Residue, then its C-alpha position, 0 to 999 in steps of 0.5 A: m583324747a578320749n576314745p570315741r567308741a567308749k559306748f561301745k566298750t560299755l555296752r560290750q562290758e555289759k555282754g561280757t568279756q572281749k573274748k566271749v563277745a568276739e566268739d559271739l560275734g564270730i571274730t577274733e578277739t583282736h578284731l574286737r579290741e581293734l573295733e572297740n579301740g578305734r583302730s578298725v572299722p567294721g564292714t556293712k554286715m559286721l556293723i549291722r551285726i554289732e548293732h543288733y548284739l549290742g542294741a544300739s545303733a551305728k551312731e552311737i557305737f561308731p560316732d566317730i565314722y559319722r563325722p566329716e574329718f573321719f574321711l580326711k584321714 
């Protein structure tokens, strides 16, 4: 199954390495990797920070959390 957060990865790569982007966002590289791979969900403040940083909407970056089945997990 393809990563539903592939757009996140593409936009992040345009900004730099995981290490650089994590530092820019004030989070650990591990947390960024988990967000990017769909193993973690950002809190509201982090979601907004990521939107502004990457210049894309939350729905583009995290499409999986907008699907009804997300809440059945």
